[in-house]
C-alpha positions as CSV (number, residue, x, y, z in Angstrom):
1,M,20.3,-18.1,72.1
2,G,19.8,-15.2,69.7
3,L,16.2,-15.2,69.9
4,F,13.8,-13.7,72.6
5,K,12.2,-16.4,74.6
6,P,8.8,-16.8,75.4
7,H,7.6,-15.7,78.8
8,A,8.7,-18.4,81.4
9,A,7.1,-18.9,84.9
10,I,10.0,-19.1,87.5
11,E,9.9,-20.3,91.1
12,T,12.1,-21.5,93.7
13,R,11.9,-25.2,94.8
14,T,13.9,-27.7,96.9
15,V,14.3,-31.5,96.3
16,R,15.9,-34.1,98.8
17,L,18.6,-36.0,96.8
18,D,20.7,-38.8,98.7
19,G,19.6,-37.1,102.1
20,Q,20.7,-33.7,101.1
21,E,18.4,-30.6,100.7
22,V,19.0,-29.0,97.3
23,S,17.4,-25.6,96.2
24,Y,16.9,-25.0,92.6
25,L,15.3,-22.4,90.2
26,L,12.4,-23.9,88.1
27,K,11.6,-22.3,84.8
28,R,8.6,-23.4,83.0
29,S,8.1,-22.4,79.4
30,P,5.2,-23.1,77.0
31,K,7.5,-23.8,74.1
32,R,9.8,-26.4,75.9
33,R,9.3,-30.1,75.3
34,T,11.9,-31.8,77.5
35,I,13.5,-31.3,81.0
36,G,17.0,-29.8,81.1
37,M,19.2,-28.7,83.9
38,R,22.2,-26.4,84.3
39,I,24.5,-25.3,86.9
40,D,25.9,-21.7,86.5
41,H,26.6,-18.8,89.0
42,R,23.2,-19.0,90.5
43,G,23.3,-22.7,91.1
44,L,20.9,-25.4,89.8
45,T,18.3,-24.2,87.3
46,V,15.6,-26.7,85.9
47,N,14.0,-25.8,82.7
48,A,10.9,-27.8,82.0
49,P,7.6,-27.6,79.9
50,Q,4.8,-25.6,81.1
51,R,2.6,-28.6,82.2
52,A,5.3,-31.0,83.4
53,A,4.3,-32.6,86.8
54,L,6.1,-32.0,89.9
55,Y,6.4,-35.6,90.5
56,H,8.0,-36.2,87.3
57,L,10.4,-33.4,87.8
58,D,11.4,-34.9,91.2
59,Q,11.8,-38.3,89.5
60,V,14.3,-36.8,86.9
61,L,16.3,-35.1,89.7
62,Q,16.5,-38.3,91.7
63,E,17.6,-40.3,88.4
64,R,20.6,-37.6,87.9
65,S,21.2,-37.1,91.7
66,G,24.8,-38.4,91.6
67,W,25.8,-36.3,88.7
68,L,23.8,-33.2,90.3
69,L,25.6,-33.6,93.6
70,D,28.9,-33.9,92.2
71,K,28.4,-30.8,89.8
72,L,27.1,-28.7,92.8
73,Q,29.9,-29.7,95.0
74,E,32.3,-28.6,92.3
75,W,30.4,-25.4,91.9
76,Q,30.5,-24.6,95.6
77,T,34.3,-25.3,95.7
78,N,34.9,-23.2,92.6
79,R,32.5,-20.2,92.9
80,L,33.9,-16.9,93.2
81,E,33.2,-14.6,96.0
82,P,31.0,-11.4,94.9
83,M,32.9,-8.4,94.5
84,G,33.4,-6.0,97.5
85,F,33.9,-2.8,95.5
86,G,36.9,-1.8,98.0
87,H,40.3,-0.2,97.1
88,G,42.6,-2.7,95.3
89,E,39.7,-4.9,94.2
90,P,40.8,-6.9,91.1
91,L,38.7,-6.1,87.9
92,L,38.5,-7.5,84.4
93,F,38.6,-5.3,81.3
94,L,38.8,-6.5,77.6
95,G,40.4,-9.8,79.2
96,S,43.1,-8.1,81.0
97,D,43.4,-7.7,84.9
98,I,43.1,-4.4,86.1
99,R,43.1,-2.9,89.8
100,L,40.5,-0.4,91.4
101,C,42.0,2.6,92.9
102,L,39.6,4.6,95.0
103,M,40.2,8.2,95.9
104,A,38.3,11.1,97.3
105,G,37.0,13.5,94.7
106,G,34.0,15.0,93.0
107,L,30.9,12.9,92.2
108,R,31.1,13.7,88.5
109,A,34.7,12.8,88.1
110,K,35.1,10.2,85.4
111,P,36.8,6.9,86.0
112,L,40.5,6.9,84.5
113,L,42.2,3.7,83.3
114,A,46.1,4.5,83.5
115,E,48.9,2.7,81.9
116,D,49.8,0.7,85.0
117,D,46.3,-1.0,84.6
118,S,44.9,0.9,87.7
119,L,41.4,2.3,87.2
120,T,41.0,5.5,89.3
121,V,37.5,6.2,90.6
122,K,36.8,9.3,92.5
123,L,33.8,9.7,95.0
124,P,33.1,12.1,97.8
125,D,33.0,8.9,100.1
126,P,35.4,6.2,98.5
127,T,34.1,3.7,101.1
128,D,30.5,3.8,100.0
129,A,30.6,0.4,98.2
130,A,27.0,1.0,96.6
131,A,28.3,4.2,95.2
132,V,31.5,2.6,93.8
133,R,29.4,-0.2,92.3
134,R,27.3,2.4,90.6
135,K,30.0,4.4,89.0
136,L,32.0,1.3,88.0
137,E,28.8,0.0,86.2
138,Q,28.6,3.4,84.5
139,W,32.1,3.2,83.3
140,Y,31.7,-0.4,82.0
141,R,28.4,0.3,80.1
142,A,30.0,3.4,78.5
143,E,33.0,1.4,77.5
144,A,30.9,-1.7,76.4
145,R,28.8,0.5,74.0
146,R,31.8,2.2,72.5
147,H,33.7,-1.1,71.9
148,F,30.6,-3.1,70.9
149,I,29.6,-0.5,68.3
150,Q,33.1,-0.8,66.8
151,R,33.0,-4.5,66.5
152,L,29.4,-4.3,65.1
153,E,30.5,-1.9,62.5
154,H,33.5,-4.1,61.4
155,Y,31.6,-7.4,61.2
156,S,28.4,-6.0,59.8
157,N,30.7,-4.5,56.9
158,C,32.4,-8.0,56.5
159,M,29.1,-9.8,56.3
160,G,27.4,-7.1,54.0
161,L,24.8,-6.3,56.4
162,A,23.5,-3.0,57.4
163,M,24.6,-1.6,60.9
164,P,22.1,-2.8,63.5
165,S,20.8,-1.0,66.3
166,L,22.4,-1.8,69.6
167,S,21.2,-1.6,73.0
168,L,22.8,-3.0,76.2
169,S,21.2,-5.6,78.4
170,N,21.6,-6.6,82.2
171,A,21.0,-10.2,81.1
172,R,22.9,-13.0,83.2
173,S,21.5,-15.9,81.3
174,R,22.9,-15.2,77.8
175,W,25.4,-12.7,76.3
176,G,23.5,-11.3,73.4
177,S,20.3,-11.6,71.6
178,C,18.7,-10.5,68.2
179,N,15.1,-10.2,67.4
180,S,13.2,-10.6,64.2
181,R,13.6,-6.7,63.6
182,G,17.4,-7.2,63.5
183,E,17.8,-5.2,66.7
184,I,20.8,-6.7,68.7
185,R,21.2,-6.6,72.6
186,L,24.4,-7.4,74.3
187,S,25.4,-7.8,78.0
188,W,27.4,-4.9,79.2
189,R,29.3,-7.6,81.3
190,L,30.7,-8.8,78.2
191,I,33.2,-5.9,78.1
192,Q,35.3,-7.8,80.6
193,A,36.0,-10.5,78.0
194,P,38.8,-10.4,75.4
195,I,38.1,-9.2,72.1
196,S,38.0,-12.8,70.6
197,Q,35.1,-13.6,72.9
198,I,33.2,-10.4,72.2
199,D,33.8,-10.9,68.4
200,Y,32.2,-14.4,68.6
201,V,29.1,-13.1,70.4
202,V,28.8,-10.1,67.8
203,V,29.1,-12.5,64.8
204,H,26.6,-14.8,66.4
205,E,24.1,-12.2,66.9
206,L,24.7,-10.7,63.3
207,A,24.3,-14.1,61.8
208,H,20.8,-14.2,63.3
209,I,19.8,-11.3,61.1
210,R,20.3,-13.9,58.1
211,E,19.2,-17.0,59.9
212,L,16.8,-16.4,63.0
213,N,17.8,-20.0,64.2
214,H,20.6,-22.2,65.0
215,S,20.5,-24.3,61.8
216,S,23.6,-25.8,59.8
217,R,23.0,-22.7,57.7
218,F,23.5,-20.3,60.6
219,W,26.6,-21.9,62.0
220,S,28.1,-21.9,58.4
221,I,27.6,-18.0,58.4
222,V,29.3,-17.8,61.6
223,E,32.2,-19.9,60.7
224,E,32.7,-18.2,57.4
225,T,33.2,-15.0,59.2
226,L,35.1,-16.4,62.4
227,P,36.8,-19.7,61.2
228,R,38.0,-20.3,64.7
229,Y,34.8,-19.3,66.5
230,E,34.4,-22.5,68.4
231,A,37.7,-21.8,70.6
232,A,36.2,-18.5,71.5
233,H,32.9,-20.1,72.2
234,Q,34.4,-22.5,74.6
235,A,36.6,-19.8,76.1
236,L,33.6,-17.8,76.9
237,K,31.8,-20.6,78.4
238,A,34.7,-21.4,80.7
239,S,35.1,-17.7,81.7
240,G,31.7,-16.7,82.0
241,E,31.5,-17.3,85.9
242,R,34.2,-14.8,86.4
243,Y,32.4,-12.0,84.2
244,H,29.3,-12.6,86.4
245,R,31.0,-11.7,89.7
246,F,29.8,-8.0,89.0
């Protein structure tokens, strides 16, 4: 979505499906009219109208129990282990595999990406995973801002738009958003994706400056700028789990 969503009430619940206890995240929204389900890096999320009765939610989950259990099993099988932030850890940057190289050094030393695709990070204690994570995120954020601004400048010119303001988000549920003031937010984690996928999100959000919806007119603007946007869209959906390891 390119729009900011209204406030949603969130709670963790469990339901018994075919004898199995299943935990899920319940999100209630005053603007939602139907019950929807998705399975992502967090597991099962159920999106429901604000006043939907719990017995009705359970009924819907029971009706979809076969599909849900199959998908949850698939998710458990394929889910990626969280990063350990140790020496030799595989990382992603602009769609390419790079390798984390940890060395002892000053706290202010900047990470350096070498031609052999190793990212050297120096810290007083290279075994401090929390410190490694913080420094890695700082590097990813700086690179994300630099590259995202370049892509925004390029496509805003192509689309005849003024360069919008950019802020980085920590969102895990969407890659970008655009509000009614034309301000764009992009998830810094998107810098792990290939440029084609970044371009899709950039163009998607820029199109919202003209059409603050997902109407046919909106999608025609996206397609006019990126004729093969659907391939990038599908690739992003397929790869999103990897980008959320961080």
